[in-house]
C-alpha positions in Angstrom: 0.1 0.1 -0.1 1.3 3.5 -0.9 1.3 5.8 2.0 0.4 9.5 1.7 2.5 12.3 2.9 1.2 12.2 6.5 0.1 8.5 6.9 -2.6 5.9 7.1 -5.4 5.5 9.5 -7.5 2.4 9.9 -11.0 2.4 11.4 -13.3 -0.5 12.3 -16.6 -1.2 14.0 -17.2 -4.3 16.0 -19.9 -6.0 18.1 -23.6 -5.1 17.7 -24.8 -2.5 15.3 -26.2 0.8 16.7 -27.2 4.1 15.3 -24.4 6.5 15.3 -21.5 4.4 14.0 -21.6 5.9 10.5 -21.4 9.5 11.7 -18.4 8.7 13.8 -16.6 7.0 10.8 -17.7 10.3 8.8 -16.0 12.4 11.4 -12.8 10.7 11.6 -12.6 10.2 7.7 -13.3 13.7 6.6 -11.2 15.3 9.1 -8.1 12.9 8.2 -8.5 13.4 4.6 -8.6 17.0 4.8 -5.3 16.9 7.0 -3.6 14.8 4.4 -4.2 11.2 5.7 -5.4 8.2 3.8 -8.1 6.4 5.7 -8.7 2.6 5.4 -12.0 1.2 6.6 -11.7 -2.6 8.1 -14.7 -4.5 7.1 -16.5 -6.7 9.6 -14.9 -5.6 12.6 -11.7 -7.5 13.7 -12.5 -10.2 11.0 -11.4 -8.2 8.1 -7.8 -8.1 9.9 -8.0 -11.8 10.5 -9.1 -12.9 7.1 -6.9 -10.6 4.9 -4.4 -12.1 2.5 -1.2 -10.3 2.3 -1.0 -10.4 -1.6 -1.5 -7.3 -3.6 -3.1 -9.3 -6.3 -5.6 -10.8 -4.0 -9.1 -9.4 -4.0 -9.3 -8.2 -0.4 -12.5 -6.1 -0.9 -14.5 -8.1 1.7 -11.8 -7.2 4.2 -11.0 -3.5 3.7 -11.8 -0.4 1.5 -10.3 3.1 1.0 -12.7 5.6 2.4 -13.7 8.9 0.7 -15.5 12.0 1.6 -18.0 11.2 -1.0 -18.7 7.8 0.5 -18.9 8.7 4.0 -20.9 11.8 3.3 -23.5 9.6 1.6 -23.9 7.3 4.6 -22.9 9.7 7.6 -26.5 10.3 8.4 -27.9 6.7 8.4 -28.1 4.1 11.1 -26.1 0.8 11.3 -22.4 0.6 9.9 -21.6 0.4 6.3 -18.2 -1.2 7.1 -20.4 -4.2 8.7 -19.6 -5.8 12.0 -18.8 -9.0 13.7 -18.0 -10.5 17.2 -14.6 -11.8 16.2 -12.0 -12.0 18.7 -8.6 -12.6 16.9 -7.0 -13.9 20.3 -9.5 -16.6 20.5 -10.2 -18.0 16.8 -11.6 -21.7 16.8 -9.9 -24.0 14.5 -12.9 -24.2 12.2 -12.7 -20.2 11.7 -9.1 -20.0 11.1 -9.0 -18.6 7.3 -8.0 -21.3 4.7 -4.7 -19.6 4.0 -3.7 -19.9 7.7 -4.9 -23.4 8.2 -1.5 -24.9 8.1 0.0 -22.5 10.7 -2.8 -22.6 13.2 -4.2 -26.0 14.2 -5.1 -25.6 17.8 -8.7 -25.7 19.0 -8.4 -22.1 20.1 -5.8 -19.9 18.2 -4.2 -16.5 18.9 -3.9 -14.8 15.5 -2.6 -11.5 16.9 0.6 -11.7 15.1 -1.5 -12.0 11.7 -3.3 -9.0 12.6 -0.2 -7.0 13.2 1.3 -8.1 10.1 -1.8 -7.1 8.1 -1.8 -3.7 9.5 1.7 -3.4 8.5 1.0 -4.6 5.0 -1.7 -2.0 4.8 0.6 0.8 6.1 -1.8 1.6 8.9 0.0 3.5 11.8 -3.1 4.3 13.9 -6.1 2.3 14.4 -9.5 3.7 15.7 -11.8 0.8 16.9 -15.3 1.7 17.6 -17.1 -0.7 19.9 -18.0 -2.0 23.2 -15.9 -3.5 26.0 -15.4 -6.8 23.9 -14.2 -5.1 20.9 -12.3 -2.6 22.7 -10.6 -5.1 24.9 -8.8 -6.4 21.9 -7.8 -2.9 21.2 -6.1 -3.2 24.5 -4.3 -6.2 23.3 -3.0 -4.5 20.3 -2.0 -1.4 22.3 -0.1 -3.7 24.6 1.7 -5.3 21.6 2.9 -1.8 20.7 0.3 -0.8 18.1 -1.2 2.9 18.4 -4.7 2.5 19.1 -7.4 5.2 20.0 -10.8 3.9 20.8 -14.4 5.2 20.7 -17.0 3.6 22.7 -20.1 2.4 21.3 -22.9 0.1 22.9 -26.5 0.6 23.4 -26.2 -0.7 26.8 -23.9 2.1 27.7 -21.8 0.0 29.9 -18.2 0.7 28.5 -16.4 1.7 31.7 -14.8 5.2 31.8 -17.4 7.1 30.1 -20.9 8.3 30.9 -22.0 7.9 27.3 -21.6 5.4 24.5 -22.8 5.8 20.9 -26.1 4.2 20.4 -27.5 4.7 23.9 -29.8 7.7 23.4 -31.3 6.3 20.2 -31.9 3.0 22.0 -33.7 4.8 24.9 -35.6 7.1 22.4 -36.8 3.9 20.5 -37.8 2.1 23.7 -39.9 4.9 24.7 -41.5 5.3 21.4 -42.4 1.5 21.3 -43.6 1.2 24.8 -46.0 4.2 23.9 -47.0 2.3 20.8 -47.7 -0.9 22.7 -49.6 0.6 25.8 -52.5 1.1 23.6 -53.1 -2.6 23.3 -52.2 -3.1 26.9 -54.9 -0.5 27.8 -57.6 -2.0 25.4 -57.2 -5.5 26.9 -56.6 -4.5 30.5 -53.4 -6.4 30.6 -50.0 -6.3 32.3 -47.2 -5.8 29.7 -43.8 -7.3 29.9 -41.2 -5.9 27.8 -37.8 -7.5 27.5 -34.7 -5.2 26.3 -31.1 -5.9 25.8 -28.7 -5.5 28.8 -26.6 -8.4 29.6 -24.8 -7.1 32.9 -26.0 -3.6 33.0 -29.7 -2.2 33.4 -29.3 1.1 32.1 -31.6 0.2 28.9 -34.3 -0.6 31.5 -33.7 2.1 34.0 -33.8 5.1 31.7 -37.0 4.6 30.1 -38.8 3.6 33.3 -37.1 6.8 34.8 -38.7 8.8 31.7 -42.1 7.4 32.7 -42.5 4.8 30.0 -42.9 2.0 32.5 -44.3 1.4 35.9 -41.3 -0.9 37.1 -38.1 -2.5 35.7 -36.0 -5.3 36.7 -32.2 -5.2 35.9 -29.1 -7.8 36.1 -27.4 -6.0 39.1 -30.5 -6.9 41.6 -32.2 -10.3 41.9 -35.9 -9.5 42.4 -38.8 -11.2 44.1 -41.3 -12.4 41.4 -44.0 -11.9 44.0 -43.1 -8.4 44.9 -43.1 -7.6 41.1 -46.5 -9.1 40.6 -48.1 -7.3 43.5 -46.7 -3.9 42.4 -47.9 -4.5 38.9 -51.2 -5.5 40.0 -51.5 -2.4 42.2 -50.2 -0.2 39.2 -52.8 -1.9 36.9 -55.7 -1.5 39.3 -55.1 2.3 40.0 -54.8 3.1 36.4 -57.9 4.4 34.8 -57.2 2.4 31.8 -56.3 -0.6 33.7 -52.9 -1.8 32.6 -49.3 -1.6 33.9 -45.9 -2.0 32.2 -42.7 -3.6 33.4 -39.4 -3.4 31.3 -37.0 -6.5 32.1 -33.4 -6.4 31.1 -32.5 -9.7 29.4 -29.8 -10.4 32.1 -32.2 -9.9 35.0 -32.7 -12.6 37.5 -35.3 -13.2 40.1 -34.5 -14.8 43.6 -33.8 -18.5 43.1 -33.2 -18.1 39.4 -30.2 -17.5 37.0 -29.7 -15.9 33.8 -31.9 -17.5 31.0 -29.8 -18.6 27.8 -31.2 -19.7 24.5 -28.4 -22.4 24.2 -25.1 -23.5 25.5 -23.1 -22.0 22.5 -20.9 -18.9 23.1 -19.5 -16.2 21.0 -15.6 -15.7 20.6 -15.7 -13.4 23.8 -17.2 -16.4 25.9 -20.8 -15.0 26.1 -23.7 -17.3 25.7 -26.8 -15.8 24.0 -29.4 -14.4 26.3 -33.1 -14.7 25.8 -36.2 -15.8 27.7 -36.4 -14.1 30.8 -39.4 -12.0 29.7 -41.2 -15.3 28.9 -40.5 -16.6 32.4 -41.6 -13.4 34.1 -44.7 -13.2 31.9 -45.8 -16.8 32.9 -44.9 -16.4 36.8 -47.0 -13.1 36.9 -50.0 -14.6 35.1 -49.7 -17.6 37.6 -49.4 -15.3 40.6 -51.9 -12.3 39.6 -55.1 -14.0 41.1 -53.3 -13.9 44.5 -53.1 -10.0 44.4 -56.4 -9.4 42.3 -59.3 -10.9 44.4 -58.7 -14.3 42.8 -59.0 -13.0 39.3 -56.2 -13.6 36.8 -54.9 -10.9 34.6 -53.9 -11.3 31.0 -50.2 -10.7 29.7 -48.7 -8.9 26.8 -45.1 -10.3 26.4 -42.9 -8.5 23.8 -39.1 -8.7 23.1 -38.2 -5.2 21.8 -34.8 -6.7 20.5 -33.3 -5.2 17.2 -36.2 -2.7 17.0 -34.4 -0.3 19.4 -31.0 -0.5 17.7 -32.2 -0.1 14.1 -32.9 3.0 12.0 -31.2 6.5 11.9 -29.6 8.0 14.8 -31.4 10.6 17.0 -29.9 14.0 17.6 -27.6 12.9 20.3 -26.3 10.0 18.5 -25.7 12.3 15.5 -23.7 15.0 17.5 -21.7 12.8 20.1 -20.1 10.5 17.2 -19.1 13.6 15.4 -17.4 15.0 18.7 -15.8 11.6 19.5 -14.3 11.2 15.9 -12.8 14.6 16.1 -11.6 14.0 19.5 -9.8 10.7 18.4 -8.2 12.4 15.5 -6.9 15.4 17.7 -5.2 12.9 19.8 -3.7 11.3 16.8 -2.4 14.7 15.5 -0.6 15.0 19.0 0.8 11.4 18.5 -1.2 10.5 21.7 -2.4 6.9 21.9 -3.7 4.2 24.1 -6.7 6.4 25.0 -10.6 6.1 24.9 -12.4 9.2 24.0 -15.1 9.8 26.6 -18.1 12.1 28.1 -17.5 12.5 31.7 -19.9 14.9 33.6 -21.1 16.8 30.5 -17.3 17.4 29.3 -15.6 15.5 26.6 -12.2 14.0 27.5 -10.2 11.0 27.2 -9.0 8.1 29.6 -6.4 5.2 29.4 -7.6 2.6 27.1 -6.9 0.1 29.8 -9.8 1.1 31.6 -11.9 -0.9 29.3 -10.7 -4.2 30.8 -9.8 -3.1 34.3 -13.2 -2.6 35.6 -17.2 -3.0 35.1 -19.6 -0.3 34.6 -23.1 -1.2 36.3 -26.0 0.4 37.8 -25.3 1.6 41.3 -28.3 -0.1 42.9 -27.9 1.5 46.3 -27.9 5.1 44.8 -30.1 4.7 41.9 -32.4 1.7 42.2 -35.3 1.3 44.7 -35.1 -2.4 45.5 -38.5 -2.3 47.2 -40.3 -0.5 44.6 -38.5 -2.0 41.7 -38.0 1.4 39.9 -35.5 4.2 39.8 -35.0 6.5 42.7 -36.2 10.0 41.9 -33.8 12.1 43.8 -30.1 13.2 44.0 -30.3 15.1 40.5 -27.8 17.9 41.5 -24.5 17.6 39.7 -25.4 14.3 38.1 -24.4 13.7 34.4 -26.8 14.5 31.6 -27.7 10.8 31.3 -28.6 10.3 34.9 -27.2 7.1 36.4 -24.7 6.5 33.8 -21.4 7.6 35.8 -19.4 5.1 37.9 
């Protein structure tokens, strides 16, 4: 690859899609090109750097592409990621997923292909890499930084659980979509006088359940950070329904939530390259138990249930205002660090101010809801106090 006068920057998106990824790619690319850099988009997250063939005659168009102003301007206002994504972990590649051209060199059941990634980055002439992702994607960015490669990371996840930052790209749109969908569905709940159970993403952190409830979209929420009592939840929801003139109530359930005596609910035993089993089903269990228990708190009369997984509906579509503005700022923050030859950093929002912190924070701690401070464990809903000097997205700061 021929370098430009100032150098080559790589950028990739990993993990789940969210609105705001394309605006972040656009921000980095336009600024970099105008400053005299070439920008290479790595396709399908870390997979593009694992599967690339170091042969200039080989068609690597599935693995990377040269980015232009025209291209990123065209997609910069849209949702998803035009570079595509994956949950590839180059340090943990199963034997069956080792690319064909590397099969002779990597024959273990689990293989660390980091040296191939570094060789591929060198082949492309990339001097700085800007990964955009959640804690899984960025944890491998930490690995590359430890190997001596220059990495500047941008936090993205609709769960808003990347440590070190109050805000991750995709969170605001997720909350906006959740509130909108709950308001759409509540007409059916009211028409049939039911209790509505809505399951949302959130493996370890309950921010995606807490914030819509905090905004008034639901009566109650249950989160991964606290094991709740199913009878308490049922009693509260029956009470909420019966004092509502329209005779319905709503609970938002994080996919990682657990009730006392239970564990996380998994779809199957298979795990992704980062060791996570696929969650899904707690909303079904909660719905069944509430239906069984409802007569106990409703004078012997059962109450019907509406059970809905919001799933990908809250992460699809175009970004909202915040997920259009913050990615632009994050992209420019990352490029500002690059111009100063500063790397090994994560760009962040802390207490309403843009900043950067050491990238290692991604792997050194967890970001969870502070239950004692923000969650009422008896009422199964957020506390509505201690607002003074809190960050813009209340409950998101460690």
